[in-house]
ZADO-1210 file (C-alpha; in nm, 4 decimals, padded with zeros to 6 digits):
<atoms>
<atom x="23.5773" y="00.9916" z="-09.3520" code="UNK" pos="1"/>
<atom x="23.8295" y="00.7292" z="-09.2930" code="UNK" pos="2"/>
<atom x="23.8195" y="00.3871" z="-09.1439" code="UNK" pos="3"/>
<atom x="23.9861" y="00.0397" z="-09.1418" code="UNK" pos="4"/>
<atom x="23.8347" y="-00.2780" z="-09.2524" code="UNK" pos="5"/>
<atom x="23.9640" y="-00.6235" z="-09.1243" code="UNK" pos="6"/>
<atom x="23.8440" y="-00.9882" z="-09.1890" code="UNK" pos="7"/>
<atom x="23.9240" y="-01.3484" z="-09.1640" code="UNK" pos="8"/>
<atom x="24.1469" y="-01.3314" z="-08.8624" code="UNK" pos="9"/>
<atom x="24.0974" y="-01.7032" z="-08.7950" code="UNK" pos="10"/>
<atom x="24.2473" y="-01.7083" z="-08.4477" code="UNK" pos="11"/>
<atom x="24.5934" y="-01.5579" z="-08.5314" code="UNK" pos="12"/>
<atom x="24.6511" y="-01.3056" z="-08.2400" code="UNK" pos="13"/>
<atom x="24.9875" y="-01.2047" z="-08.3651" code="UNK" pos="14"/>
<atom x="24.8685" y="-01.1007" z="-08.6979" code="UNK" pos="15"/>
<atom x="24.5737" y="-00.9233" z="-08.5312" code="UNK" pos="16"/>
<atom x="24.8006" y="-00.7308" z="-08.2976" code="UNK" pos="17"/>
<atom x="25.0388" y="-00.6267" z="-08.5864" code="UNK" pos="18"/>
<atom x="24.7378" y="-00.5054" z="-08.7864" code="UNK" pos="19"/>
<atom x="24.5816" y="-00.3082" z="-08.5049" code="UNK" pos="20"/>
<atom x="24.9277" y="-00.1421" z="-08.4344" code="UNK" pos="21"/>
<atom x="24.9530" y="-00.0397" z="-08.8103" code="UNK" pos="22"/>
<atom x="24.5976" y="00.0825" z="-08.8037" code="UNK" pos="23"/>
<atom x="24.7027" y="00.3147" z="-08.4969" code="UNK" pos="24"/>
<atom x="25.0089" y="00.4339" z="-08.6832" code="UNK" pos="25"/>
<atom x="24.7817" y="00.5472" z="-08.9778" code="UNK" pos="26"/>
<atom x="24.5977" y="00.7662" z="-08.7216" code="UNK" pos="27"/>
<atom x="24.2741" y="00.5737" z="-08.7672" code="UNK" pos="28"/>
<atom x="24.0418" y="00.5060" z="-08.4742" code="UNK" pos="29"/>
<atom x="23.7496" y="00.3128" z="-08.6239" code="UNK" pos="30"/>
<atom x="23.7518" y="-00.0354" z="-08.7388" code="UNK" pos="31"/>
<atom x="23.4897" y="-00.2658" z="-08.8906" code="UNK" pos="32"/>
<atom x="23.5298" y="-00.6536" z="-08.8729" code="UNK" pos="33"/>
<atom x="23.3847" y="-00.8734" z="-09.1405" code="UNK" pos="34"/>
<atom x="23.3991" y="-01.2135" z="-08.9537" code="UNK" pos="35"/>
<atom x="23.5730" y="-01.5474" z="-08.9400" code="UNK" pos="36"/>
<atom x="23.7379" y="-01.4470" z="-08.6147" code="UNK" pos="37"/>
<atom x="23.8627" y="-01.7591" z="-08.4336" code="UNK" pos="38"/>
<atom x="23.8437" y="-02.0710" z="-08.6368" code="UNK" pos="39"/>
<atom x="24.1998" y="-02.2285" z="-08.6758" code="UNK" pos="40"/>
<atom x="24.4649" y="-02.4281" z="-08.4926" code="UNK" pos="41"/>
<atom x="24.6311" y="-02.1249" z="-08.3511" code="UNK" pos="42"/>
<atom x="24.5208" y="-01.8809" z="-08.0642" code="UNK" pos="43"/>
<atom x="24.1529" y="-01.8459" z="-08.0664" code="UNK" pos="44"/>
<atom x="24.1422" y="-01.7583" z="-07.6911" code="UNK" pos="45"/>
<atom x="24.3942" y="-01.4845" z="-07.7140" code="UNK" pos="46"/>
<atom x="24.2252" y="-01.3551" z="-08.0393" code="UNK" pos="47"/>
<atom x="23.8828" y="-01.3313" z="-07.8610" code="UNK" pos="48"/>
<atom x="24.0312" y="-01.1434" z="-07.5628" code="UNK" pos="49"/>
<atom x="24.1710" y="-00.8870" z="-07.8001" code="UNK" pos="50"/>
<atom x="23.8538" y="-00.8574" z="-08.0192" code="UNK" pos="51"/>
<atom x="23.6215" y="-00.8306" z="-07.7172" code="UNK" pos="52"/>
<atom x="23.8039" y="-00.5347" z="-07.6078" code="UNK" pos="53"/>
<atom x="23.7715" y="-00.3582" z="-07.9413" code="UNK" pos="54"/>
<atom x="23.5014" y="-00.1242" z="-08.0233" code="UNK" pos="55"/>
<atom x="23.4690" y="-00.2541" z="-08.3743" code="UNK" pos="56"/>
<atom x="23.1442" y="-00.3049" z="-08.5534" code="UNK" pos="57"/>
<atom x="23.1606" y="-00.6821" z="-08.6373" code="UNK" pos="58"/>
<atom x="22.9438" y="-00.9054" z="-08.8468" code="UNK" pos="59"/>
<atom x="22.9313" y="-01.2955" z="-08.8136" code="UNK" pos="60"/>
<atom x="23.1095" y="-01.5225" z="-09.0584" code="UNK" pos="61"/>
<atom x="23.0340" y="-01.8833" z="-09.1527" code="UNK" pos="62"/>
<atom x="23.3080" y="-02.0193" z="-08.9156" code="UNK" pos="63"/>
<atom x="23.1803" y="-01.8005" z="-08.6431" code="UNK" pos="64"/>
<atom x="22.8269" y="-01.9489" z="-08.6921" code="UNK" pos="65"/>
<atom x="22.9677" y="-02.3046" z="-08.6890" code="UNK" pos="66"/>
<atom x="23.1081" y="-02.2305" z="-08.3442" code="UNK" pos="67"/>
<atom x="22.7843" y="-02.1585" z="-08.1924" code="UNK" pos="68"/>
<atom x="22.5526" y="-02.3795" z="-08.4067" code="UNK" pos="69"/>
<atom x="22.7272" y="-02.7040" z="-08.4109" code="UNK" pos="70"/>
<atom x="22.8098" y="-02.9598" z="-08.1354" code="UNK" pos="71"/>
<atom x="23.1826" y="-02.9827" z="-08.0903" code="UNK" pos="72"/>
<atom x="23.2016" y="-03.3484" z="-08.2194" code="UNK" pos="73"/>
<atom x="23.0324" y="-03.2436" z="-08.5407" code="UNK" pos="74"/>
<atom x="23.2688" y="-02.9521" z="-08.6112" code="UNK" pos="75"/>
<atom x="23.5535" y="-02.9379" z="-08.8621" code="UNK" pos="76"/>
<atom x="23.8880" y="-02.9851" z="-08.6851" code="UNK" pos="77"/>
<atom x="23.9680" y="-02.6093" z="-08.7163" code="UNK" pos="78"/>
<atom x="23.6500" y="-02.5102" z="-08.5604" code="UNK" pos="79"/>
<atom x="23.6812" y="-02.7804" z="-08.2946" code="UNK" pos="80"/>
<atom x="24.0322" y="-02.6637" z="-08.1795" code="UNK" pos="81"/>
<atom x="23.9109" y="-02.3029" z="-08.1638" code="UNK" pos="82"/>
<atom x="23.5908" y="-02.4005" z="-07.9731" code="UNK" pos="83"/>
<atom x="23.8240" y="-02.5659" z="-07.7016" code="UNK" pos="84"/>
<atom x="24.0034" y="-02.2237" z="-07.6312" code="UNK" pos="85"/>
<atom x="23.6811" y="-02.0264" z="-07.6085" code="UNK" pos="86"/>
<atom x="23.5014" y="-01.9190" z="-07.2967" code="UNK" pos="87"/>
<atom x="23.1274" y="-01.8867" z="-07.2484" code="UNK" pos="88"/>
<atom x="23.1979" y="-01.5024" z="-07.2645" code="UNK" pos="89"/>
<atom x="23.3471" y="-01.5405" z="-07.6025" code="UNK" pos="90"/>
<atom x="23.0816" y="-01.7629" z="-07.7324" code="UNK" pos="91"/>
<atom x="22.7984" y="-01.5209" z="-07.6178" code="UNK" pos="92"/>
<atom x="22.9955" y="-01.2533" z="-07.8097" code="UNK" pos="93"/>
<atom x="22.9677" y="-01.4619" z="-08.1136" code="UNK" pos="94"/>
<atom x="22.6006" y="-01.5209" z="-08.0597" code="UNK" pos="95"/>
<atom x="22.5292" y="-01.1513" z="-08.0451" code="UNK" pos="96"/>
<atom x="22.6900" y="-01.0673" z="-08.3846" code="UNK" pos="97"/>
<atom x="22.4686" y="-00.9870" z="-08.6703" code="UNK" pos="98"/>
<atom x="22.4655" y="-01.1455" z="-09.0254" code="UNK" pos="99"/>
<atom x="22.5133" y="-00.8052" z="-09.1599" code="UNK" pos="100"/>
<atom x="22.5261" y="-00.4362" z="-09.0620" code="UNK" pos="101"/>
<atom x="22.5551" y="-00.0836" z="-09.1910" code="UNK" pos="102"/>
<atom x="22.8418" y="00.1486" z="-09.0981" code="UNK" pos="103"/>
<atom x="22.7740" y="00.5238" z="-09.0541" code="UNK" pos="104"/>
<atom x="22.4868" y="00.5004" z="-09.3235" code="UNK" pos="105"/>
<atom x="22.7617" y="00.4653" z="-09.5926" code="UNK" pos="106"/>
<atom x="22.8974" y="00.1110" z="-09.5919" code="UNK" pos="107"/>
<atom x="22.7099" y="-00.2162" z="-09.6036" code="UNK" pos="108"/>
<atom x="22.8931" y="-00.5056" z="-09.4202" code="UNK" pos="109"/>
<atom x="22.8578" y="-00.8881" z="-09.4703" code="UNK" pos="110"/>
<atom x="23.1020" y="-01.1755" z="-09.4534" code="UNK" pos="111"/>
<atom x="23.0430" y="-01.3345" z="-09.7828" code="UNK" pos="112"/>
<atom x="22.7412" y="-01.2235" z="-09.9694" code="UNK" pos="113"/>
<atom x="22.4211" y="-01.0335" z="-09.8669" code="UNK" pos="114"/>
<atom x="22.2151" y="-01.3712" z="-09.8818" code="UNK" pos="115"/>
<atom x="22.4714" y="-01.6317" z="-09.7728" code="UNK" pos="116"/>
<atom x="22.7677" y="-01.6408" z="-09.5379" code="UNK" pos="117"/>
<atom x="22.9373" y="-01.9223" z="-09.7354" code="UNK" pos="118"/>
<atom x="22.9229" y="-01.8165" z="-10.0965" code="UNK" pos="119"/>
<atom x="23.1994" y="-01.6548" z="-10.2887" code="UNK" pos="120"/>
<atom x="23.0993" y="-01.2923" z="-10.4226" code="UNK" pos="121"/>
<atom x="23.3914" y="-01.1633" z="-10.6152" code="UNK" pos="122"/>
<atom x="23.5516" y="-01.4750" z="-10.7165" code="UNK" pos="123"/>
<atom x="23.4575" y="-01.8048" z="-10.8835" code="UNK" pos="124"/>
<atom x="23.6053" y="-02.1367" z="-10.9112" code="UNK" pos="125"/>
<atom x="23.6387" y="-02.2799" z="-11.2507" code="UNK" pos="126"/>
<atom x="23.5869" y="-02.6608" z="-11.3346" code="UNK" pos="127"/>
<atom x="23.9525" y="-02.7250" z="-11.3016" code="UNK" pos="128"/>
<atom x="23.9668" y="-02.5503" z="-10.9594" code="UNK" pos="129"/>
<atom x="24.1127" y="-02.2272" z="-11.0557" code="UNK" pos="130"/>
<atom x="23.9993" y="-01.9179" z="-10.8517" code="UNK" pos="131"/>
<atom x="23.9368" y="-01.6137" z="-11.0836" code="UNK" pos="132"/>
<atom x="23.7526" y="-01.2840" z="-11.0747" code="UNK" pos="133"/>
<atom x="23.3753" y="-01.3447" z="-11.1416" code="UNK" pos="134"/>
<atom x="23.1941" y="-01.1716" z="-11.4334" code="UNK" pos="135"/>
<atom x="23.0682" y="-00.8313" z="-11.3407" code="UNK" pos="136"/>
<atom x="22.7166" y="-00.9233" z="-11.4133" code="UNK" pos="137"/>
<atom x="22.7291" y="-01.2154" z="-11.1568" code="UNK" pos="138"/>
<atom x="22.8734" y="-00.9831" z="-10.9064" code="UNK" pos="139"/>
<atom x="22.6187" y="-00.7011" z="-10.9705" code="UNK" pos="140"/>
<atom x="22.3330" y="-00.9627" z="-10.9467" code="UNK" pos="141"/>
<atom x="22.4314" y="-01.0436" z="-10.5897" code="UNK" pos="142"/>
<atom x="22.4445" y="-00.6785" z="-10.5087" code="UNK" pos="143"/>
<atom x="22.0858" y="-00.6075" z="-10.6111" code="UNK" pos="144"/>
<atom x="21.8991" y="-00.4038" z="-10.3402" code="UNK" pos="145"/>
<atom x="22.2165" y="-00.3211" z="-10.1507" code="UNK" pos="146"/>
<atom x="22.1773" y="00.0545" z="-10.1933" code="UNK" pos="147"/>
<atom x="22.4919" y="00.1818" z="-10.0339" code="UNK" pos="148"/>
<atom x="22.7991" y="00.3572" z="-10.2106" code="UNK" pos="149"/>
<atom x="23.0499" y="00.1118" z="-10.0199" code="UNK" pos="150"/>
<atom x="22.9991" y="-00.2514" z="-09.9828" code="UNK" pos="151"/>
<atom x="23.2490" y="-00.4679" z="-09.7706" code="UNK" pos="152"/>
<atom x="23.2807" y="-00.8387" z="-09.7659" code="UNK" pos="153"/>
<atom x="23.5455" y="-01.0946" z="-09.6687" code="UNK" pos="154"/>
<atom x="23.5445" y="-01.4944" z="-09.6860" code="UNK" pos="155"/>
<atom x="23.7699" y="-01.5525" z="-09.9821" code="UNK" pos="156"/>
<atom x="24.0880" y="-01.4091" z="-09.8096" code="UNK" pos="157"/>
<atom x="24.1751" y="-01.2139" z="-10.1560" code="UNK" pos="158"/>
<atom x="24.2280" y="-00.8552" z="-10.1297" code="UNK" pos="159"/>
<atom x="24.0034" y="-00.7079" z="-10.4071" code="UNK" pos="160"/>
<atom x="23.8074" y="-00.4025" z="-10.5227" code="UNK" pos="161"/>
<atom x="23.5372" y="-00.4095" z="-10.7732" code="UNK" pos="162"/>
<atom x="23.3621" y="-00.0992" z="-10.9061" code="UNK" pos="163"/>
<atom x="23.0132" y="-00.1656" z="-11.0205" code="UNK" pos="164"/>
<atom x="22.8497" y="00.0006" z="-11.3279" code="UNK" pos="165"/>
<atom x="22.6379" y="00.2326" z="-11.1086" code="UNK" pos="166"/>
<atom x="22.9534" y="00.3564" z="-10.9200" code="UNK" pos="167"/>
<atom x="22.9135" y="00.1424" z="-10.5929" code="UNK" pos="168"/>
<atom x="23.2252" y="-00.0181" z="-10.4706" code="UNK" pos="169"/>
<atom x="23.2819" y="-00.3491" z="-10.3377" code="UNK" pos="170"/>
<atom x="23.5834" y="-00.4214" z="-10.1282" code="UNK" pos="171"/>
<atom x="23.7537" y="-00.7395" z="-09.9758" code="UNK" pos="172"/>
<atom x="24.0218" y="-00.6410" z="-09.7517" code="UNK" pos="173"/>
<atom x="24.1837" y="-00.9888" z="-09.7523" code="UNK" pos="174"/>
<atom x="24.2786" y="-01.1948" z="-09.4528" code="UNK" pos="175"/>
<atom x="24.4454" y="-01.0770" z="-09.1405" code="UNK" pos="176"/>
<atom x="24.5451" y="-01.4192" z="-09.0175" code="UNK" pos="177"/>
<atom x="24.5256" y="-01.6926" z="-09.2909" code="UNK" pos="178"/>
<atom x="24.7012" y="-01.6171" z="-09.6366" code="UNK" pos="179"/>
<atom x="24.6344" y="-01.9602" z="-09.7726" code="UNK" pos="180"/>
<atom x="24.3669" y="-02.2267" z="-09.7564" code="UNK" pos="181"/>
<atom x="24.1962" y="-02.5013" z="-09.9570" code="UNK" pos="182"/>
<atom x="23.8294" y="-02.6038" z="-09.9804" code="UNK" pos="183"/>
<atom x="23.6165" y="-02.8756" z="-10.1340" code="UNK" pos="184"/>
<atom x="23.3240" y="-02.6622" z="-10.2257" code="UNK" pos="185"/>
<atom x="23.2035" y="-02.5957" z="-10.5039" code="UNK" pos="186"/>
<atom x="23.5027" y="-02.8176" z="-10.6008" code="UNK" pos="187"/>
<atom x="23.8497" y="-02.8639" z="-10.4742" code="UNK" pos="188"/>
<atom x="24.0582" y="-02.5419" z="-10.5024" code="UNK" pos="189"/>
<atom x="24.3174" y="-02.3482" z="-10.3307" code="UNK" pos="190"/>
<atom x="24.3330" y="-01.9833" z="-10.2408" code="UNK" pos="191"/>
<atom x="24.6894" y="-01.8484" z="-10.1909" code="UNK" pos="192"/>
<atom x="24.8036" y="-01.5042" z="-10.1288" code="UNK" pos="193"/>
<atom x="25.1628" y="-01.5783" z="-10.2390" code="UNK" pos="194"/>
<atom x="25.2899" y="-01.4106" z="-09.9259" code="UNK" pos="195"/>
<atom x="25.2722" y="-01.4474" z="-09.5364" code="UNK" pos="196"/>
<atom x="25.1717" y="-01.0958" z="-09.4570" code="UNK" pos="197"/>
<atom x="24.8588" y="-00.9874" z="-09.2548" code="UNK" pos="198"/>
<atom x="24.6234" y="-00.7996" z="-09.4957" code="UNK" pos="199"/>
<atom x="24.3653" y="-00.5256" z="-09.4319" code="UNK" pos="200"/>
<atom x="24.2182" y="-00.2201" z="-09.6086" code="UNK" pos="201"/>
<atom x="24.1715" y="00.1573" z="-09.5313" code="UNK" pos="202"/>
<atom x="23.8626" y="00.3021" z="-09.6777" code="UNK" pos="203"/>
<atom x="23.8696" y="00.6852" z="-09.7445" code="UNK" pos="204"/>
<atom x="23.5913" y="00.8988" z="-09.8822" code="UNK" pos="205"/>
<atom x="23.7090" y="01.1379" z="-10.1468" code="UNK" pos="206"/>
<atom x="23.4346" y="01.3658" z="-10.2288" code="UNK" pos="207"/>
<atom x="23.1455" y="01.1325" z="-10.3344" code="UNK" pos="208"/>
<atom x="23.3636" y="00.8576" z="-10.4002" code="UNK" pos="209"/>
<atom x="23.5363" y="00.5811" z="-10.1773" code="UNK" pos="210"/>
<atom x="23.8827" y="00.4750" z="-10.2303" code="UNK" pos="211"/>
<atom x="24.0456" y="00.1703" z="-10.0812" code="UNK" pos="212"/>
<atom x="24.4030" y="00.1368" z="-09.9739" code="UNK" pos="213"/>
<atom x="24.5215" y="-00.2238" z="-09.9269" code="UNK" pos="214"/>
<atom x="24.7937" y="-00.2744" z="-09.6714" code="UNK" pos="215"/>
<atom x="25.0089" y="-00.5864" z="-09.5901" code="UNK" pos="216"/>
<atom x="25.1798" y="-00.6014" z="-09.2458" code="UNK" pos="217"/>
<atom x="25.4674" y="-00.8027" z="-09.1435" code="UNK" pos="218"/>
<atom x="25.4481" y="-00.9898" z="-08.8211" code="UNK" pos="219"/>
<atom x="25.6046" y="-01.3087" z="-08.6579" code="UNK" pos="220"/>
<atom x="25.4378" y="-01.5443" z="-08.9045" code="UNK" pos="221"/>
<atom x="25.6910" y="-01.8127" z="-08.8514" code="UNK" pos="222"/>
<atom x="25.5911" y="-01.8469" z="-08.4994" code="UNK" pos="223"/>
<atom x="25.2350" y="-01.9125" z="-08.5908" code="UNK" pos="224"/>
<atom x="25.3410" y="-02.1540" z="-08.8621" code="UNK" pos="225"/>
<atom x="25.5396" y="-02.3457" z="-08.6156" code="UNK" pos="226"/>
<atom x="25.2409" y="-02.3547" z="-08.3817" code="UNK" pos="227"/>
<atom x="25.0234" y="-02.4944" z="-08.6652" code="UNK" pos="228"/>
<atom x="25.2817" y="-02.7693" z="-08.7310" code="UNK" pos="229"/>
<atom x="25.2959" y="-02.8575" z="-08.3596" code="UNK" pos="230"/>
<atom x="24.9323" y="-02.9202" z="-08.3734" code="UNK" pos="231"/>
<atom x="24.9548" y="-03.1437" z="-08.6843" code="UNK" pos="232"/>
<atom x="24.8074" y="-02.8819" z="-08.9275" code="UNK" pos="233"/>
<atom x="25.0982" y="-02.8753" z="-09.1806" code="UNK" pos="234"/>
<atom x="24.8689" y="-02.7169" z="-09.4624" code="UNK" pos="235"/>
<atom x="24.8207" y="-02.4376" z="-09.2177" code="UNK" pos="236"/>
<atom x="25.1822" y="-02.4275" z="-09.1441" code="UNK" pos="237"/>
<atom x="25.2651" y="-02.4018" z="-09.5133" code="UNK" pos="238"/>
<atom x="25.0230" y="-02.1119" z="-09.5763" code="UNK" pos="239"/>
<atom x="25.1346" y="-01.9161" z="-09.2650" code="UNK" pos="240"/>
<atom x="25.4993" y="-01.9527" z="-09.3458" code="UNK" pos="241"/>
<atom x="25.4912" y="-01.8752" z="-09.7181" code="UNK" pos="242"/>
<atom x="25.1410" y="-01.7800" z="-09.8371" code="UNK" pos="243"/>
<atom x="25.1409" y="-02.1081" z="-10.0465" code="UNK" pos="244"/>
<atom x="25.0047" y="-02.4551" z="-09.9778" code="UNK" pos="245"/>
<atom x="25.2690" y="-02.6937" z="-10.0319" code="UNK" pos="246"/>
</atoms>
């Protein structure tokens, strides 16, 4: 049993196209998508057209929720720009996405945590704004009641696998289209991949155990960085060009 997991595309259609081509080259036909599909100063409409044509089990991320729950004038600038490119068909697709899902009775899918689409699961932010791996006990507490051998989440854009003490595996495939960002909650911090590549994960069952393979895919990230700069989003331009916020 083998499939691919993608997450946090954030309206980057060039990154998504490159990842989908790499998935095809691996001989994989089944994909799950962990949300935050469109928000960003890039190409939300083109990204939506691609995703709506995929047969991919998809859960809704926090930024997907903002696009259907908030009035445009109340949205953050990244959501507002994405919203302006989306058609009613795209928005209806978002409205139909579930908060969580189960893939083939084996993998539990959510965007952030099983209880909240806007909380970090595998990472914590220290008092000085440093993002680090959370203690195992805290990770396991959030996994209580999720009785599946494989658990998939996104949200932090950091590729990571954590094996729980009972053998369950939690995997974040990283971000397809946004390798660096900053946030004010729970306090100001930066998340930086340190590279400009598109990230995803392949999950393969080996006997009774799931094994992740993390992949980074090259694409024309400079074109997306230039687009972000043209739209006045220089922090996005830096992240897309380098994987760092400068």
